[in-house]
mmCIF file as gemmi writes it, N, C-alpha and C atoms, coordinates in Angstrom:
data_model
loop_
_atom_site.group_PDB
_atom_site.id
_atom_site.type_symbol
_atom_site.label_atom_id
_atom_site.label_alt_id
_atom_site.label_comp_id
_atom_site.label_asym_id
_atom_site.label_entity_id
_atom_site.label_seq_id
_atom_site.pdbx_PDB_ins_code
_atom_site.Cartn_x
_atom_site.Cartn_y
_atom_site.Cartn_z
_atom_site.occupancy
_atom_site.B_iso_or_equiv
_atom_site.pdbx_formal_charge
_atom_site.auth_seq_id
_atom_site.auth_asym_id
_atom_site.pdbx_PDB_model_num
ATOM 1 N N . MET Axp A 1 ? 226.645 145.457 269.116 1 0 ? 1 A 1
ATOM 2 C CA . MET Axp A 1 ? 226.393 146.117 267.864 1 0 ? 1 A 1
ATOM 3 C C . MET Axp A 1 ? 224.912 145.977 267.519 1 0 ? 1 A 1
ATOM 4 N N . LEU Axp A 2 ? 224.323 147.074 267.068 1 0 ? 2 A 1
ATOM 5 C CA . LEU Axp A 2 ? 222.913 147.053 266.721 1 0 ? 2 A 1
ATOM 6 C C . LEU Axp A 2 ? 222.688 146.334 265.391 1 0 ? 2 A 1
ATOM 7 N N . ARG Axp A 3 ? 221.642 145.554 265.328 1 0 ? 3 A 1
ATOM 8 C CA . ARG Axp A 3 ? 221.303 144.884 264.078 1 0 ? 3 A 1
ATOM 9 C C . ARG Axp A 3 ? 220.562 145.809 263.134 1 0 ? 3 A 1
ATOM 10 N N . HIS Axp A 4 ? 219.893 146.799 263.678 1 0 ? 4 A 1
ATOM 11 C CA . HIS Axp A 4 ? 219.191 147.792 262.865 1 0 ? 4 A 1
ATOM 12 C C . HIS Axp A 4 ? 219.128 149.086 263.652 1 0 ? 4 A 1
ATOM 13 N N . GLU Axp A 5 ? 218.802 150.169 262.965 1 0 ? 5 A 1
ATOM 14 C CA . GLU Axp A 5 ? 218.748 151.44 263.67 1 0 ? 5 A 1
ATOM 15 C C . GLU Axp A 5 ? 217.463 151.548 264.482 1 0 ? 5 A 1
ATOM 16 N N . PHE Axp A 6 ? 217.549 152.247 265.581 1 0 ? 6 A 1
ATOM 17 C CA . PHE Axp A 6 ? 216.431 152.427 266.488 1 0 ? 6 A 1
ATOM 18 C C . PHE Axp A 6 ? 215.394 153.331 265.841 1 0 ? 6 A 1
ATOM 19 N N . GLN Axp A 7 ? 214.124 152.914 265.867 1 0 ? 7 A 1
ATOM 20 C CA . GLN Axp A 7 ? 213.038 153.689 265.28 1 0 ? 7 A 1
ATOM 21 C C . GLN Axp A 7 ? 212.002 153.979 266.365 1 0 ? 7 A 1
ATOM 22 N N . PRO Axp A 8 ? 212.081 155.165 266.974 1 0 ? 8 A 1
ATOM 23 C CA . PRO Axp A 8 ? 211.191 155.471 268.094 1 0 ? 8 A 1
ATOM 24 C C . PRO Axp A 8 ? 209.724 155.551 267.696 1 0 ? 8 A 1
ATOM 25 N N . GLY Axp A 9 ? 209.432 155.896 266.456 1 0 ? 9 A 1
ATOM 26 C CA . GLY Axp A 9 ? 208.041 155.96 266.008 1 0 ? 9 A 1
ATOM 27 C C . GLY Axp A 9 ? 207.361 154.604 266.081 1 0 ? 9 A 1
ATOM 28 N N . ARG Axp A 10 ? 208.067 153.591 265.689 1 0 ? 10 A 1
ATOM 29 C CA . ARG Axp A 10 ? 207.496 152.238 265.756 1 0 ? 10 A 1
ATOM 30 C C . ARG Axp A 10 ? 207.322 151.771 267.195 1 0 ? 10 A 1
ATOM 31 N N . LEU Axp A 11 ? 208.245 152.169 268.061 1 0 ? 11 A 1
ATOM 32 C CA . LEU Axp A 11 ? 208.119 151.822 269.474 1 0 ? 11 A 1
ATOM 33 C C . LEU Axp A 11 ? 206.87 152.465 270.077 1 0 ? 11 A 1
ATOM 34 N N . ILE Axp A 12 ? 206.639 153.732 269.776 1 0 ? 12 A 1
ATOM 35 C CA . ILE Axp A 12 ? 205.474 154.439 270.313 1 0 ? 12 A 1
ATOM 36 C C . ILE Axp A 12 ? 204.191 153.846 269.75 1 0 ? 12 A 1
ATOM 37 N N . ALA Axp A 13 ? 204.149 153.589 268.444 1 0 ? 13 A 1
ATOM 38 C CA . ALA Axp A 13 ? 202.955 152.993 267.842 1 0 ? 13 A 1
ATOM 39 C C . ALA Axp A 13 ? 202.667 151.62 268.445 1 0 ? 13 A 1
ATOM 40 N N . GLY Axp A 14 ? 203.705 150.82 268.619 1 0 ? 14 A 1
ATOM 41 C CA . GLY Axp A 14 ? 203.523 149.499 269.223 1 0 ? 14 A 1
ATOM 42 C C . GLY Axp A 14 ? 203.011 149.581 270.647 1 0 ? 14 A 1
ATOM 43 N N . GLY Axp A 15 ? 203.509 150.557 271.399 1 0 ? 15 A 1
ATOM 44 C CA . GLY Axp A 15 ? 203.034 150.737 272.773 1 0 ? 15 A 1
ATOM 45 C C . GLY Axp A 15 ? 201.556 151.105 272.835 1 0 ? 15 A 1
ATOM 46 N N . PHE Axp A 16 ? 201.135 152.008 271.955 1 0 ? 16 A 1
ATOM 47 C CA . PHE Axp A 16 ? 199.73 152.407 271.959 1 0 ? 16 A 1
ATOM 48 C C . PHE Axp A 16 ? 198.817 151.288 271.459 1 0 ? 16 A 1
ATOM 49 N N . PHE Axp A 17 ? 199.276 150.51 270.468 1 0 ? 17 A 1
ATOM 50 C CA . PHE Axp A 17 ? 198.462 149.373 270.025 1 0 ? 17 A 1
ATOM 51 C C . PHE Axp A 17 ? 198.38 148.297 271.11 1 0 ? 17 A 1
ATOM 52 N N . THR Axp A 18 ? 199.455 148.107 271.852 1 0 ? 18 A 1
ATOM 53 C CA . THR Axp A 18 ? 199.424 147.159 272.967 1 0 ? 18 A 1
ATOM 54 C C . THR Axp A 18 ? 198.458 147.637 274.044 1 0 ? 18 A 1
ATOM 55 N N . LEU Axp A 19 ? 198.478 148.947 274.321 1 0 ? 19 A 1
ATOM 56 C CA . LEU Axp A 19 ? 197.54 149.509 275.294 1 0 ? 19 A 1
ATOM 57 C C . LEU Axp A 19 ? 196.092 149.326 274.838 1 0 ? 19 A 1
ATOM 58 N N . ALA Axp A 20 ? 195.839 149.519 273.549 1 0 ? 20 A 1
ATOM 59 C CA . ALA Axp A 20 ? 194.488 149.299 273.019 1 0 ? 20 A 1
ATOM 60 C C . ALA Axp A 20 ? 194.081 147.831 273.186 1 0 ? 20 A 1
ATOM 61 N N . GLY Axp A 21 ? 195.014 146.927 272.955 1 0 ? 21 A 1
ATOM 62 C CA . GLY Axp A 21 ? 194.723 145.502 273.158 1 0 ? 21 A 1
ATOM 63 C C . GLY Axp A 21 ? 194.432 145.173 274.604 1 0 ? 21 A 1
ATOM 64 N N . VAL Axp A 22 ? 195.166 145.798 275.521 1 0 ? 22 A 1
ATOM 65 C CA . VAL Axp A 22 ? 194.932 145.57 276.954 1 0 ? 22 A 1
ATOM 66 C C . VAL Axp A 22 ? 193.554 146.092 277.349 1 0 ? 22 A 1
ATOM 67 N N . VAL Axp A 23 ? 193.17 147.237 276.8 1 0 ? 23 A 1
ATOM 68 C CA . VAL Axp A 23 ? 191.845 147.797 277.117 1 0 ? 23 A 1
ATOM 69 C C . VAL Axp A 23 ? 190.748 146.841 276.664 1 0 ? 23 A 1
ATOM 70 N N . TYR Axp A 24 ? 190.861 146.32 275.443 1 0 ? 24 A 1
ATOM 71 C CA . TYR Axp A 24 ? 189.848 145.375 274.967 1 0 ? 24 A 1
ATOM 72 C C . TYR Axp A 24 ? 189.924 144.037 275.689 1 0 ? 24 A 1
ATOM 73 N N . ALA Axp A 25 ? 191.128 143.597 276.077 1 0 ? 25 A 1
ATOM 74 C CA . ALA Axp A 25 ? 191.245 142.339 276.817 1 0 ? 25 A 1
ATOM 75 C C . ALA Axp A 25 ? 190.612 142.466 278.199 1 0 ? 25 A 1
ATOM 76 N N . GLY Axp A 26 ? 190.782 143.628 278.835 1 0 ? 26 A 1
ATOM 77 C CA . GLY Axp A 26 ? 190.131 143.852 280.13 1 0 ? 26 A 1
ATOM 78 C C . GLY Axp A 26 ? 188.625 143.856 280.005 1 0 ? 26 A 1
ATOM 79 N N . ASP Axp A 27 ? 188.127 144.399 278.899 1 0 ? 27 A 1
ATOM 80 C CA . ASP Axp A 27 ? 186.682 144.382 278.661 1 0 ? 27 A 1
ATOM 81 C C . ASP Axp A 27 ? 186.194 142.953 278.406 1 0 ? 27 A 1
ATOM 82 N N . ALA Axp A 28 ? 186.952 142.206 277.626 1 0 ? 28 A 1
ATOM 83 C CA . ALA Axp A 28 ? 186.554 140.832 277.326 1 0 ? 28 A 1
ATOM 84 C C . ALA Axp A 28 ? 186.636 139.945 278.564 1 0 ? 28 A 1
ATOM 85 N N . GLY Axp A 29 ? 187.575 140.233 279.447 1 0 ? 29 A 1
ATOM 86 C CA . GLY Axp A 29 ? 187.724 139.442 280.663 1 0 ? 29 A 1
ATOM 87 C C . GLY Axp A 29 ? 186.742 139.829 281.76 1 0 ? 29 A 1
ATOM 88 N N . GLY Axp A 30 ? 185.982 140.889 281.562 1 0 ? 30 A 1
ATOM 89 C CA . GLY Axp A 30 ? 184.995 141.305 282.534 1 0 ? 30 A 1
ATOM 90 C C . GLY Axp A 30 ? 185.541 142.171 283.656 1 0 ? 30 A 1
ATOM 91 N N . LEU Axp A 31 ? 186.764 142.665 283.505 1 0 ? 31 A 1
ATOM 92 C CA . LEU Axp A 31 ? 187.335 143.516 284.542 1 0 ? 31 A 1
ATOM 93 C C . LEU Axp A 31 ? 186.715 144.913 284.532 1 0 ? 31 A 1
ATOM 94 N N . TRP Axp A 32 ? 186.358 145.417 283.357 1 0 ? 32 A 1
ATOM 95 C CA . TRP Axp A 32 ? 185.722 146.728 283.218 1 0 ? 32 A 1
ATOM 96 C C . TRP Axp A 32 ? 184.921 146.751 281.931 1 0 ? 32 A 1
ATOM 97 N N . GLU Axp A 33 ? 184.096 147.737 281.787 1 0 ? 33 A 1
ATOM 98 C CA . GLU Axp A 33 ? 183.286 147.925 280.581 1 0 ? 33 A 1
ATOM 99 C C . GLU Axp A 33 ? 183.933 149.001 279.718 1 0 ? 33 A 1
ATOM 100 N N . THR Axp A 34 ? 184.172 148.674 278.473 1 0 ? 34 A 1
ATOM 101 C CA . THR Axp A 34 ? 184.775 149.623 277.533 1 0 ? 34 A 1
ATOM 102 C C . THR Axp A 34 ? 183.836 149.807 276.362 1 0 ? 34 A 1
ATOM 103 N N . PRO Axp A 35 ? 183.399 151.049 276.085 1 0 ? 35 A 1
ATOM 104 C CA . PRO Axp A 35 ? 182.592 151.267 274.885 1 0 ? 35 A 1
ATOM 105 C C . PRO Axp A 35 ? 183.427 151.008 273.626 1 0 ? 35 A 1
ATOM 106 N N . TRP Axp A 36 ? 182.778 150.623 272.548 1 0 ? 36 A 1
ATOM 107 C CA . TRP Axp A 36 ? 183.494 150.241 271.341 1 0 ? 36 A 1
ATOM 108 C C . TRP Axp A 36 ? 184.31 151.394 270.761 1 0 ? 36 A 1
ATOM 109 N N . PHE Axp A 37 ? 183.882 152.623 270.979 1 0 ? 37 A 1
ATOM 110 C CA . PHE Axp A 37 ? 184.556 153.769 270.38 1 0 ? 37 A 1
ATOM 111 C C . PHE Axp A 37 ? 185.675 154.339 271.25 1 0 ? 37 A 1
ATOM 112 N N . ALA Axp A 38 ? 185.908 153.79 272.41 1 0 ? 38 A 1
ATOM 113 C CA . ALA Axp A 38 ? 186.894 154.348 273.335 1 0 ? 38 A 1
ATOM 114 C C . ALA Axp A 38 ? 188.33 154.163 272.85 1 0 ? 38 A 1
ATOM 115 N N . VAL Axp A 39 ? 188.573 153.18 272.035 1 0 ? 39 A 1
ATOM 116 C CA . VAL Axp A 39 ? 189.935 152.889 271.606 1 0 ? 39 A 1
ATOM 117 C C . VAL Axp A 39 ? 190.335 153.745 270.406 1 0 ? 39 A 1
ATOM 118 N N . VAL Axp A 40 ? 189.359 154.291 269.68 1 0 ? 40 A 1
ATOM 119 C CA . VAL Axp A 40 ? 189.67 155.091 268.494 1 0 ? 40 A 1
ATOM 120 C C . VAL Axp A 40 ? 190.564 156.29 268.836 1 0 ? 40 A 1
ATOM 121 N N . PRO Axp A 41 ? 190.226 157.12 269.825 1 0 ? 41 A 1
ATOM 122 C CA . PRO Axp A 41 ? 191.14 158.221 270.146 1 0 ? 41 A 1
ATOM 123 C C . PRO Axp A 41 ? 192.51 157.745 270.633 1 0 ? 41 A 1
ATOM 124 N N . LEU Axp A 42 ? 192.543 156.63 271.32 1 0 ? 42 A 1
ATOM 125 C CA . LEU Axp A 42 ? 193.804 156.081 271.8 1 0 ? 42 A 1
ATOM 126 C C . LEU Axp A 42 ? 194.718 155.717 270.625 1 0 ? 42 A 1
ATOM 127 N N . VAL Axp A 43 ? 194.167 155.069 269.621 1 0 ? 43 A 1
ATOM 128 C CA . VAL Axp A 43 ? 194.952 154.663 268.457 1 0 ? 43 A 1
ATOM 129 C C . VAL Axp A 43 ? 195.357 155.881 267.629 1 0 ? 43 A 1
ATOM 130 N N . VAL Axp A 44 ? 194.438 156.838 267.458 1 0 ? 44 A 1
ATOM 131 C CA . VAL Axp A 44 ? 194.749 158.032 266.664 1 0 ? 44 A 1
ATOM 132 C C . VAL Axp A 44 ? 195.866 158.847 267.32 1 0 ? 44 A 1
ATOM 133 N N . VAL Axp A 45 ? 195.787 159.047 268.627 1 0 ? 45 A 1
ATOM 134 C CA . VAL Axp A 45 ? 196.839 159.784 269.338 1 0 ? 45 A 1
ATOM 135 C C . VAL Axp A 45 ? 198.168 159.034 269.233 1 0 ? 45 A 1
ATOM 136 N N . GLY Axp A 46 ? 198.131 157.727 269.368 1 0 ? 46 A 1
ATOM 137 C CA . GLY Axp A 46 ? 199.359 156.937 269.253 1 0 ? 46 A 1
ATOM 138 C C . GLY Axp A 46 ? 199.986 157.046 267.881 1 0 ? 46 A 1
ATOM 139 N N . LEU Axp A 47 ? 199.162 157.009 266.836 1 0 ? 47 A 1
ATOM 140 C CA . LEU Axp A 47 ? 199.701 157.131 265.481 1 0 ? 47 A 1
ATOM 141 C C . LEU Axp A 47 ? 200.251 158.529 265.218 1 0 ? 47 A 1
ATOM 142 N N . CYS Axp A 48 ? 199.587 159.553 265.732 1 0 ? 48 A 1
ATOM 143 C CA . CYS Axp A 48 ? 200.089 160.927 265.57 1 0 ? 48 A 1
ATOM 144 C C . CYS Axp A 48 ? 201.424 161.113 266.293 1 0 ? 48 A 1
ATOM 145 N N . LEU Axp A 49 ? 201.512 160.634 267.518 1 0 ? 49 A 1
ATOM 146 C CA . LEU Axp A 49 ? 202.78 160.733 268.253 1 0 ? 49 A 1
ATOM 147 C C . LEU Axp A 49 ? 203.885 159.925 267.578 1 0 ? 49 A 1
ATOM 148 N N . ALA Axp A 50 ? 203.535 158.777 267.041 1 0 ? 50 A 1
ATOM 149 C CA . ALA Axp A 50 ? 204.525 157.966 266.342 1 0 ? 50 A 1
ATOM 150 C C . ALA Axp A 50 ? 205.014 158.674 265.083 1 0 ? 50 A 1
ATOM 151 N N . GLY Axp A 51 ? 204.117 159.332 264.38 1 0 ? 51 A 1
ATOM 152 C CA . GLY Axp A 51 ? 204.523 160.084 263.196 1 0 ? 51 A 1
ATOM 153 C C . GLY Axp A 51 ? 205.45 161.229 263.537 1 0 ? 51 A 1
ATOM 154 N N . VAL Axp A 52 ? 205.122 161.963 264.589 1 0 ? 52 A 1
ATOM 155 C CA . VAL Axp A 52 ? 205.983 163.077 265.012 1 0 ? 52 A 1
ATOM 156 C C . VAL Axp A 52 ? 207.347 162.552 265.445 1 0 ? 52 A 1
ATOM 157 N N . ALA Axp A 53 ? 207.36 161.479 266.199 1 0 ? 53 A 1
ATOM 158 C CA . ALA Axp A 53 ? 208.635 160.908 266.651 1 0 ? 53 A 1
ATOM 159 C C . ALA Axp A 53 ? 209.459 160.412 265.463 1 0 ? 53 A 1
ATOM 160 N N . GLY Axp A 54 ? 208.801 159.83 264.478 1 0 ? 54 A 1
ATOM 161 C CA . GLY Axp A 54 ? 209.517 159.362 263.289 1 0 ? 54 A 1
ATOM 162 C C . GLY Axp A 54 ? 210.113 160.502 262.49 1 0 ? 54 A 1
ATOM 163 N N . ILE Axp A 55 ? 209.366 161.589 262.35 1 0 ? 55 A 1
ATOM 164 C CA . ILE Axp A 55 ? 209.869 162.752 261.615 1 0 ? 55 A 1
ATOM 165 C C . ILE Axp A 55 ? 211.047 163.376 262.341 1 0 ? 55 A 1
ATOM 166 N N . VAL Axp A 56 ? 210.932 163.516 263.649 1 0 ? 56 A 1
ATOM 167 C CA . VAL Axp A 56 ? 212.037 164.102 264.43 1 0 ? 56 A 1
ATOM 168 C C . VAL Axp A 56 ? 213.272 163.204 264.367 1 0 ? 56 A 1
ATOM 169 N N . ALA Axp A 57 ? 213.078 161.908 264.493 1 0 ? 57 A 1
ATOM 170 C CA . ALA Axp A 57 ? 214.217 160.989 264.457 1 0 ? 57 A 1
ATOM 171 C C . ALA Axp A 57 ? 214.889 161.015 263.093 1 0 ? 57 A 1
ATOM 172 N N . ARG Axp A 58 ? 214.107 161.062 262.033 1 0 ? 58 A 1
ATOM 173 C CA . ARG Axp A 58 ? 214.688 161.094 260.691 1 0 ? 58 A 1
ATOM 174 C C . ARG Axp A 58 ? 215.462 162.386 260.457 1 0 ? 58 A 1
ATOM 175 N N . SER Axp A 59 ? 214.902 163.507 260.921 1 0 ? 59 A 1
ATOM 176 C CA . SER Axp A 59 ? 215.614 164.774 260.722 1 0 ? 59 A 1
ATOM 177 C C . SER Axp A 59 ? 216.911 164.812 261.528 1 0 ? 59 A 1
ATOM 178 N N . LEU Axp A 60 ? 216.888 164.281 262.745 1 0 ? 60 A 1
ATOM 179 C CA . LEU Axp A 60 ? 218.119 164.228 263.542 1 0 ? 60 A 1
ATOM 180 C C . LEU Axp A 60 ? 219.142 163.299 262.908 1 0 ? 60 A 1
ATOM 181 N N . ARG Axp A 61 ? 218.682 162.164 262.404 1 0 ? 61 A 1
ATOM 182 C CA . ARG Axp A 61 ? 219.581 161.215 261.768 1 0 ? 61 A 1
ATOM 183 C C . ARG Axp A 61 ? 220.197 161.821 260.514 1 0 ? 61 A 1
ATOM 184 N N . ARG Axp A 62 ? 219.377 162.526 259.723 1 0 ? 62 A 1
ATOM 185 C CA . ARG Axp A 62 ? 219.872 163.147 258.496 1 0 ? 62 A 1
ATOM 186 C C . ARG Axp A 62 ? 220.861 164.255 258.821 1 0 ? 62 A 1
ATOM 187 N N . ARG Axp A 63 ? 220.557 165.06 259.845 1 0 ? 63 A 1
ATOM 188 C CA . ARG Axp A 63 ? 221.443 166.151 260.231 1 0 ? 63 A 1
ATOM 189 C C . ARG Axp A 63 ? 222.782 165.6 260.721 1 0 ? 63 A 1
ATOM 190 N N . ARG Axp A 64 ? 222.743 164.54 261.504 1 0 ? 64 A 1
ATOM 191 C CA . ARG Axp A 64 ? 223.972 163.949 262.024 1 0 ? 64 A 1
ATOM 192 C C . ARG Axp A 64 ? 224.787 163.325 260.892 1 0 ? 64 A 1
ATOM 193 N N . ARG Axp A 65 ? 224.104 162.703 259.922 1 0 ? 65 A 1
ATOM 194 C CA . ARG Axp A 65 ? 224.799 162.067 258.811 1 0 ? 65 A 1
ATOM 195 C C . ARG Axp A 65 ? 225.451 163.11 257.907 1 0 ? 65 A 1
ATOM 196 N N . THR Axp A 66 ? 224.765 164.213 257.609 1 0 ? 66 A 1
ATOM 197 C CA . THR Axp A 66 ? 225.36 165.227 256.748 1 0 ? 66 A 1
ATOM 198 C C . THR Axp A 66 ? 226.506 165.93 257.447 1 0 ? 66 A 1
ATOM 199 N N . GLY Axp A 67 ? 226.439 166.094 258.748 1 0 ? 67 A 1
ATOM 200 C CA . GLY Axp A 67 ? 227.522 166.711 259.485 1 0 ? 67 A 1
ATOM 201 C C . GLY Axp A 67 ? 228.76 165.839 259.519 1 0 ? 67 A 1
ATOM 202 N N . ARG Axp A 68 ? 228.574 164.539 259.515 1 0 ? 68 A 1
ATOM 203 C CA . ARG Axp A 68 ? 229.691 163.61 259.583 1 0 ? 68 A 1
ATOM 204 C C . ARG Axp A 68 ? 230.308 163.384 258.203 1 0 ? 68 A 1
ATOM 205 N N . ASP Axp A 69 ? 229.491 163.414 257.142 1 0 ? 69 A 1
ATOM 206 C CA . ASP Axp A 69 ? 229.982 163.121 255.802 1 0 ? 69 A 1
ATOM 207 C C . ASP Axp A 69 ? 230.721 164.28 255.152 1 0 ? 69 A 1
ATOM 208 N N . THR Axp A 70 ? 230.501 165.49 255.607 1 0 ? 70 A 1
ATOM 209 C CA . THR Axp A 70 ? 231.171 166.613 254.973 1 0 ? 70 A 1
ATOM 210 C C . THR Axp A 70 ? 232.627 166.629 255.395 1 0 ? 70 A 1
ATOM 211 N N . ALA Axp A 71 ? 233.495 166.619 254.414 1 0 ? 71 A 1
ATOM 212 C CA . ALA Axp A 71 ? 234.937 166.639 254.66 1 0 ? 71 A 1
ATOM 213 C C . ALA Axp A 71 ? 235.524 167.797 253.866 1 0 ? 71 A 1
ATOM 214 N N . PRO Axp A 72 ? 236.647 168.308 254.271 1 0 ? 72 A 1
ATOM 215 C CA . PRO Axp A 72 ? 237.248 169.391 253.507 1 0 ? 72 A 1
ATOM 216 C C . PRO Axp A 72 ? 237.633 168.93 252.106 1 0 ? 72 A 1
ATOM 217 N N . ALA Axp A 73 ? 237.431 169.798 251.12 1 0 ? 73 A 1
ATOM 218 C CA . ALA Axp A 73 ? 237.725 169.456 249.725 1 0 ? 73 A 1
ATOM 219 C C . ALA Axp A 73 ? 239.233 169.435 249.521 1 0 ? 73 A 1
ATOM 220 N N . THR Axp A 74 ? 239.733 168.298 249.043 1 0 ? 74 A 1
ATOM 221 C CA . THR Axp A 74 ? 241.173 168.166 248.813 1 0 ? 74 A 1
ATOM 222 C C . THR Axp A 74 ? 241.506 168.165 247.337 1 0 ? 74 A 1
ATOM 223 N N . GLY Axp A 75 ? 240.493 168.075 246.476 1 0 ? 75 A 1
ATOM 224 C CA . GLY Axp A 75 ? 240.756 168.047 245.042 1 0 ? 75 A 1
ATOM 225 C C . GLY Axp A 75 ? 240.801 166.639 244.492 1 0 ? 75 A 1
ATOM 226 N N . THR Axp A 76 ? 241.076 165.646 245.321 1 0 ? 76 A 1
ATOM 227 C CA . THR Axp A 76 ? 241.067 164.252 244.883 1 0 ? 76 A 1
ATOM 228 C C . THR Axp A 76 ? 239.995 163.532 245.667 1 0 ? 76 A 1
ATOM 229 N N . GLU Axp A 77 ? 238.878 163.336 245.027 1 0 ? 77 A 1
ATOM 230 C CA . GLU Axp A 77 ? 237.75 162.691 245.695 1 0 ? 77 A 1
ATOM 231 C C . GLU Axp A 77 ? 237.78 161.204 245.411 1 0 ? 77 A 1
ATOM 232 N N . ALA Axp A 78 ? 237.298 160.431 246.314 1 0 ? 78 A 1
ATOM 233 C CA . ALA Axp A 78 ? 237.237 158.986 246.131 1 0 ? 78 A 1
ATOM 234 C C . ALA Axp A 78 ? 236.258 158.677 245.014 1 0 ? 78 A 1
ATOM 235 N N . GLY Axp A 79 ? 236.659 157.83 244.103 1 0 ? 79 A 1
ATOM 236 C CA . GLY Axp A 79 ? 235.782 157.455 243.005 1 0 ? 79 A 1
ATOM 237 C C . GLY Axp A 79 ? 235.951 158.334 241.783 1 0 ? 79 A 1
ATOM 238 N N . SER Axp A 80 ? 236.775 159.338 241.849 1 0 ? 80 A 1
ATOM 239 C CA . SER Axp A 80 ? 236.996 160.222 240.724 1 0 ? 80 A 1
ATOM 240 C C . SER Axp A 80 ? 237.971 159.553 239.762 1 0 ? 80 A 1
ATOM 241 N N . THR Axp A 81 ? 237.646 159.604 238.475 1 0 ? 81 A 1
ATOM 242 C CA . THR Axp A 81 ? 238.501 158.966 237.493 1 0 ? 81 A 1
ATOM 243 C C . THR Axp A 81 ? 239.622 159.886 237.047 1 0 ? 81 A 1
ATOM 244 N N . GLY Axp A 82 ? 239.461 161.174 237.255 1 0 ? 82 A 1
ATOM 245 C CA . GLY Axp A 82 ? 240.49 162.119 236.863 1 0 ? 82 A 1
ATOM 246 C C . GLY Axp A 82 ? 240.448 162.441 235.382 1 0 ? 82 A 1
ATOM 247 N N . ALA Axp A 83 ? 239.455 161.9 234.655 1 0 ? 83 A 1
ATOM 248 C CA . ALA Axp A 83 ? 239.374 162.122 233.216 1 0 ? 83 A 1
ATOM 249 C C . ALA Axp A 83 ? 238.959 163.544 232.888 1 0 ? 83 A 1
ATOM 250 N N . HIS Axp A 84 ? 238.096 164.102 233.719 1 0 ? 84 A 1
ATOM 251 C CA . HIS Axp A 84 ? 237.603 165.448 233.471 1 0 ? 84 A 1
ATOM 252 C C . HIS Axp A 84 ? 237.826 166.267 234.738 1 0 ? 84 A 1
ATOM 253 N N . PRO Axp A 85 ? 238.396 167.453 234.652 1 0 ? 85 A 1
ATOM 254 C CA . PRO Axp A 85 ? 238.688 168.22 235.86 1 0 ? 85 A 1
ATOM 255 C C . PRO Axp A 85 ? 237.454 168.587 236.665 1 0 ? 85 A 1
ATOM 256 N N . GLY Axp A 86 ? 236.303 168.685 236.052 1 0 ? 86 A 1
ATOM 257 C CA . GLY Axp A 86 ? 235.076 169.033 236.767 1 0 ? 86 A 1
ATOM 258 C C . GLY Axp A 86 ? 234.485 167.856 237.5 1 0 ? 86 A 1
ATOM 259 N N . GLY Axp A 87 ? 234.934 166.659 237.21 1 0 ? 87 A 1
ATOM 260 C CA . GLY Axp A 87 ? 234.415 165.48 237.878 1 0 ? 87 A 1
ATOM 261 C C . GLY Axp A 87 ? 233.164 164.932 237.219 1 0 ? 87 A 1
ATOM 262 N N . GLY Axp A 88 ? 232.557 165.684 236.321 1 0 ? 88 A 1
ATOM 263 C CA . GLY Axp A 88 ? 231.341 165.246 235.636 1 0 ? 88 A 1
ATOM 264 C C . GLY Axp A 88 ? 231.667 164.62 234.313 1 0 ? 88 A 1
ATOM 265 N N . PRO Axp A 89 ? 230.66 164.205 233.575 1 0 ? 89 A 1
ATOM 266 C CA . PRO Axp A 89 ? 230.893 163.59 232.259 1 0 ? 89 A 1
ATOM 267 C C . PRO Axp A 89 ? 231.454 164.619 231.291 1 0 ? 89 A 1
ATOM 268 N N . GLY Axp A 90 ? 232.372 164.228 230.44 1 0 ? 90 A 1
ATOM 269 C CA . GLY Axp A 90 ? 233.06 165.142 229.541 1 0 ? 90 A 1
ATOM 270 C C . GLY Axp A 90 ? 232.386 165.226 228.263 1 0 ? 90 A 1
């Protein structure tokens, strides 16, 4: 059982931030030379992709939830007090 719902936007953002850290760690370790501005496009692209993934995931989750919650109207809804036939305040 999942402890929380899967959020692909956070996974993508975390991956790109980890990649940015690896790029700077390689520069600090002397494996390669990285200009200071090279990570900016990497982080911006990662955040944009994470935002798109988050929006798509939320819309899919909302669509799936509304499709599952709609039930045929039987006239007796859960939580209805029956005091007013319209179901609203009298």
